[in-house]
C-alpha positions in Angstrom: 10.7 -75.9 -13.7 12.2 -73.4 -16.5 10.2 -70.8 -18.0 10.9 -67.5 -19.8 8.7 -64.7 -18.2 8.5 -61.7 -20.3 12.5 -61.2 -20.9 13.2 -63.0 -17.3 14.3 -66.6 -17.8 12.8 -68.4 -14.5 13.9 -71.5 -12.8 11.6 -72.2 -9.7 12.3 -74.1 -6.9 11.4 -77.5 -6.8 9.9 -77.5 -3.3 9.6 -74.5 -1.2 11.3 -73.7 2.3 9.1 -71.7 3.8 7.9 -74.1 6.2 11.2 -73.8 8.2 10.2 -70.2 9.2 8.3 -69.1 12.0 6.4 -66.2 10.6 4.8 -65.4 14.2 8.6 -64.5 15.5 10.7 -63.1 12.5 13.8 -61.5 13.1 15.3 -58.9 10.8 17.9 -60.1 7.8 17.9 -64.1 9.3 15.9 -66.1 6.8 16.0 -65.5 2.9 13.1 -66.5 0.3 12.8 -69.4 -2.4 14.4 -67.2 -5.4 16.4 -64.6 -6.3 17.2 -62.8 -9.3 20.8 -62.5 -10.7 22.1 -60.4 -14.0 25.4 -60.1 -15.0 27.0 -57.0 -17.4 29.8 -57.8 -19.8 30.7 -56.6 -23.0 29.1 -53.2 -22.2 25.6 -54.5 -21.6 23.3 -56.3 -19.1 22.8 -59.8 -20.5 19.3 -61.8 -19.6 18.1 -61.8 -16.2 17.2 -64.8 -14.3 15.3 -65.8 -11.6 16.8 -69.0 -10.0 16.4 -70.8 -6.4 18.1 -69.1 -3.2 21.7 -69.9 -3.7 25.4 -69.6 -2.5 27.6 -67.8 -5.0 30.8 -69.2 -6.9 33.5 -66.5 -7.2 37.0 -66.4 -7.8 39.5 -65.0 -4.6 40.7 -62.7 -7.4 37.2 -61.1 -7.2 37.4 -57.4 -7.7 34.6 -55.9 -5.0 36.3 -58.4 -2.3 39.5 -56.2 -2.8 38.3 -53.0 -3.6 34.8 -52.2 -2.3 33.4 -52.2 -5.7 30.1 -53.0 -4.3 26.6 -50.9 -3.8 22.9 -51.7 -2.6 19.4 -50.6 -1.9 16.9 -51.7 0.5 12.9 -51.6 -0.7 9.8 -53.6 1.1 6.8 -54.8 0.4 3.7 -55.8 1.9 0.5 -57.5 1.8 -3.0 -55.8 1.4 -6.2 -56.4 3.4 -6.8 -58.7 0.5 -3.5 -60.3 0.1 -2.4 -58.8 -2.8 1.5 -57.6 -2.8 2.7 -54.1 -3.0 6.2 -52.5 -3.1 6.8 -49.0 -1.9 8.6 -46.6 -4.0 10.8 -49.1 -5.7 11.5 -46.7 -8.7 12.7 -44.1 -6.5 15.6 -46.8 -5.0 16.5 -47.8 -8.9 16.8 -44.2 -9.2 18.8 -43.7 -6.2 21.0 -47.0 -7.1 22.3 -45.8 -10.3 23.3 -42.3 -8.8 25.5 -44.9 -6.5 26.5 -46.7 -9.6 27.6 -43.7 -11.5 29.7 -42.5 -8.4 31.5 -45.8 -8.0 31.9 -46.2 -11.8 29.4 -49.1 -12.5 27.1 -49.3 -15.0 23.5 -48.0 -14.7 21.0 -51.1 -14.2 17.7 -50.6 -16.7 14.5 -50.2 -15.5 13.5 -53.6 -17.0 15.9 -55.5 -14.8 15.2 -53.7 -11.9 11.4 -52.8 -11.8 10.1 -55.7 -13.9 12.6 -58.1 -12.4 11.7 -56.9 -8.7 8.2 -57.4 -9.6 8.5 -61.2 -10.8 10.1 -61.9 -7.8 8.3 -60.6 -5.6 5.1 -62.6 -6.9 6.7 -65.5 -7.2 7.6 -65.5 -3.7 4.5 -63.4 -2.2 4.0 -66.3 0.2 7.2 -65.2 1.8 5.4 -61.9 2.9 4.1 -61.3 6.3 1.2 -60.0 7.4 1.2 -59.0 10.8 1.8 -55.6 11.9 5.5 -54.0 11.8 6.4 -57.0 9.2 7.3 -56.7 5.3 9.7 -58.5 2.6 12.7 -56.9 2.9 14.2 -56.5 -0.5 18.3 -56.2 -0.7 19.1 -55.5 -4.8 23.1 -55.0 -4.9 25.7 -54.7 -7.7 29.1 -56.4 -7.4 32.3 -55.5 -9.7 33.4 -59.2 -10.2 36.1 -58.8 -12.9 38.8 -61.7 -11.5 41.8 -59.2 -11.5 43.8 -57.6 -8.5 44.8 -54.5 -9.8 43.1 -50.9 -8.6 41.1 -49.9 -11.7 37.2 -50.0 -12.6 35.6 -53.0 -13.1 34.6 -54.3 -16.6 32.3 -57.2 -15.6 29.3 -56.6 -13.1 26.7 -58.7 -11.5 23.0 -57.6 -10.1 21.1 -59.9 -7.4 17.9 -59.3 -6.0 17.1 -60.8 -2.6 14.5 -61.2 -0.5 13.9 -61.4 3.5 10.6 -61.8 5.5 11.2 -58.7 8.2 9.8 -57.6 11.7 10.7 -54.4 13.4 14.8 -53.6 12.5 14.6 -51.7 16.2 12.0 -53.1 18.3 12.2 -50.5 21.3 13.2 -46.6 21.4 16.6 -46.1 20.9 19.6 -44.5 22.7 22.0 -42.5 20.5 25.8 -41.2 20.6 26.7 -38.3 19.1 30.4 -38.9 17.3 32.7 -36.2 17.3 35.9 -38.5 16.8 35.1 -40.6 13.7 33.7 -39.4 10.1 31.3 -40.5 8.0 31.4 -38.6 5.1 33.1 -35.4 3.3 31.8 -33.3 0.4 33.1 -34.7 -2.4 33.1 -38.2 -1.4 30.6 -41.1 -1.5 28.5 -40.4 1.6 25.2 -39.9 -0.5 25.3 -43.1 -2.0 24.5 -46.6 -0.9 28.4 -48.4 -1.1 29.5 -51.1 0.9 32.2 -49.2 2.3 30.3 -46.4 3.7 29.0 -49.1 6.1 32.0 -51.3 6.5 33.5 -47.9 7.9 31.2 -47.9 10.4 31.4 -50.9 12.4 34.6 -50.2 14.6 33.1 -46.8 15.7 29.4 -48.5 16.2 31.1 -51.4 18.3 32.8 -49.2 20.5 29.6 -47.3 21.7 27.7 -50.2 21.9 30.1 -51.6 24.5 29.4 -47.7 26.3 25.7 -48.9 26.1 24.1 -47.0 23.1 22.3 -48.5 19.9 23.8 -46.0 17.4 25.6 -43.1 16.4 24.6 -39.8 15.3 27.5 -38.4 13.0 28.6 -34.8 13.1 30.6 -33.4 10.0 34.4 -34.1 9.5 35.5 -30.5 9.3 34.3 -28.9 12.8 32.7 -32.0 14.4 29.2 -29.7 14.9 26.9 -30.4 12.3 24.9 -33.5 13.0 24.6 -35.6 9.6 22.7 -39.2 9.8 22.3 -41.7 12.3 23.7 -45.2 11.6 21.3 -46.5 8.8 19.1 -43.4 9.0 18.1 -40.3 8.6 17.6 -38.2 11.5 14.5 -35.3 11.8 14.2 -33.4 15.1 11.0 -31.4 16.4 11.8 -28.0 17.9 8.9 -26.2 19.1 6.8 -26.5 16.4 9.0 -27.2 13.6 10.3 -30.3 12.5 14.1 -29.6 11.4 16.5 -32.5 9.4 20.0 -32.0 7.9 20.0 -31.0 4.2 21.5 -33.5 1.6 23.0 -30.7 -0.5 26.6 -31.5 0.6 26.9 -35.4 -0.9 27.4 -36.3 2.4 23.9 -37.6 3.4 22.0 -40.1 1.8 18.9 -38.9 0.1 16.3 -41.6 1.9 13.1 -42.6 0.5 11.3 -42.8 3.6 13.1 -39.2 4.4 11.6 -37.8 1.2 8.1 -39.2 2.2 8.2 -37.9 6.0 8.9 -34.6 4.5 6.1 -34.7 1.8 3.8 -35.9 4.5 4.5 -33.6 6.7 4.3 -30.5 4.5 1.1 -31.5 3.7 -0.5 -31.4 7.3 0.9 -28.0 7.4 3.6 -28.9 9.8 7.0 -26.7 9.2 9.9 -28.4 7.7 13.0 -27.1 7.6 16.4 -28.5 5.7 19.4 -26.6 6.9 22.6 -26.9 9.4 22.0 -28.5 12.6 24.6 -28.2 15.2 24.6 -30.4 18.4 25.0 -27.0 20.1 21.3 -25.9 18.8 20.2 -29.5 20.2 21.6 -28.6 23.4 20.3 -25.6 23.9 16.9 -27.0 22.6 17.0 -30.1 25.1 17.7 -27.7 28.2 14.9 -25.4 27.3 12.5 -28.1 26.6 11.6 -27.1 23.2 13.5 -30.5 22.1 10.3 -32.1 21.7 10.9 -35.5 19.3 13.9 -36.9 17.5 13.6 -39.9 15.0 15.5 -41.7 12.5 13.8 -42.6 9.2 14.8 -45.9 6.5 13.7 -48.2 4.5 14.7 -50.9 7.4 13.6 -48.9 10.4 10.5 -46.6 9.3 10.1 -44.5 11.7 12.8 -45.2 14.9 12.0 -42.9 18.0 15.0 -41.8 19.7 14.6 -41.3 23.9 18.0 -40.0 24.5 21.1 -38.4 22.5 24.6 -38.2 24.9 27.1 -35.6 23.4 30.3 -35.9 25.8 28.7 -35.9 29.5 25.4 -34.3 28.2 22.6 -36.9 28.1 19.5 -35.1 26.4 16.3 -37.0 27.4 13.6 -36.4 24.9 9.9 -36.2 26.4 7.9 -40.1 27.0 6.8 -41.2 23.6 3.7 -41.8 24.1 3.3 -38.1 24.3 4.6 -37.5 20.8 2.3 -36.2 18.0 4.7 -36.0 15.0 6.8 -39.2 14.9 3.7 -41.5 16.2 1.3 -40.2 13.4 4.4 -40.5 10.8 4.8 -43.8 11.8 0.6 -44.7 11.6 0.6 -42.7 8.3 3.1 -44.8 6.3 1.8 -48.0 7.7 -1.7 -47.4 6.6 -0.5 -46.4 3.1 1.8 -49.1 2.8 -0.6 -51.9 3.9 -2.9 -50.6 1.7 -5.5 -48.7 4.7 -5.4 -45.4 3.4 -5.4 -44.1 -0.3 -2.3 -43.9 -2.1 -2.5 -40.3 -3.1 1.3 -40.2 -4.3 1.4 -43.1 -6.3 3.8 -44.8 -4.0 3.0 -48.2 -4.2 3.7 -50.2 -6.6 1.5 -53.4 -7.4 3.5 -57.0 -8.6 
């Protein structure tokens, strides 16, 4: 059945696939909801978006993004309140960040109408796919691809914007062990480290594979010049509790993603009266703090991971073990506070949650 909702054409699936999914045993990124949103950019303008049944794409082997990596994405989550209403966490911040990525990658800005209205329409249509148990959500993946059928290094002229959704459980189901990387480099000033460009993640695959073979879960990247200033952890921003202060690397040099969860964490901590410092942090400072017993907590933040406790940091032969996680005050409080806001159990005083 095809209908037009606002400015979005909607073609509903004839029969839902939801019964094929075990909602009591959800794996992150394994199953996808019934519908997806698609919009094309051509002749200098976005065309009418449409919601259609989730399906494979048909693309030319000469499609630009396959050869030159002109592709960006975002990550968002939707939740259900106790009364069963879907709510989405800070989607406008993801829309703004996606346009920052688009500008750096010579791609067109996506309109708020397509991104936000399309997202709300899609989530509303597939609301039954939002799981309701604790630590679950509907993961939302907007992405944009350059789709010129042309093999030549130039900015593309045609693009495809898509949103797909997926019921999701925890990204990490246990505290993580981190290896501090000082051989490979994630980002340099003037590069694309601040974007969610596909290439940022593609280049991390080999170093991540190697450290997983060593028994670690993720990489803590260091700067590309001196290899001593910490930056990000894999798909996450990183925070450290040193003494009574929470410290996180700054996002001022275009090497670190301005995480939406990162910003939320900083806001909540400051409101609670906890000192937060956004400043350069050296691995040497962390070693000293650990050896002196002042490194109390370390955790990653991100849309997929939310709050991911780190139980150990390893730099060369120095394994820095953190105190037992059940004794932590900051990360455990943050995880509960964010969950209460996201599931509608606590008043949203920041207007972060968007209804559908």
